[in-house]
N, C-alpha and C positions, 0 to 999 in steps of 0.2 A: 876413194878406191873403185874401178869398174870390172866386172869383168866383160873379156870378149872370146874369141878362139880367133886361133892357126887357118889358117883354107885346111888344114890338116884338123879339125874338131877338140886342138887341145887348148884348153880352156887356162888363161892366164889372167890377173891382174894388171890393173894398168893408175900409176898414183894420176888422175884426171887437173888434180895441178897441174900438173907439166906437160899435159898437151898443147902447143904449138898448133899444130895443123891438122884438119883431114880433110883427106883426099882422094876423090874417087878417078880409080886410074887403069884400065876399069877396076883393079878388087882396089879398095878402103885401104889408106895408108894412112897409118899415125905416126908423127910427127912428133917426137916428147923436144920441148926445152935445148936437152941434154944433145940435140943431133941422135937419138937414137929413131931409127922408124920398128915398124911392127905393119905388119900385112895382117887381115885383119877380117874374119867373111860377115861380120853384121856391117849395115853400109851406115852412108852418115849420118842419116835423121834418125836410126833405131841409138848408134856413139849419144848425138847430140842428146836422147833419151835420159837415156844414161844416168849422161854427167847432170843434168835437171834434176833427175829424181835422186841421188845421192846429195848434193847441195841441198836442195829441201830436207832431207831426211836429217842433218850436218844441222839446220836451221832452225828445225822442228827439239831435235835434245836442246842444241844453248836457250830458243827461247824458255822450255822445259824448265830448264836450272836457273833462269830470273826468274822465274812467277810472274811473264810472260802469258 
């Protein structure tokens, strides 16, 4: 899950495993696999960084449980 902001500054959370595409049109539009679209303030690169950080954190948790 990643936090993003709508254009009106309202913060919400998206399940990043459901992201299908991220487009800059000129606003950033996140499209999920279920077809829902969200216009957000963050740019494409920021969203990609948030997703990478989230995935890395999950891997750390899983590795910690496996004693790696």
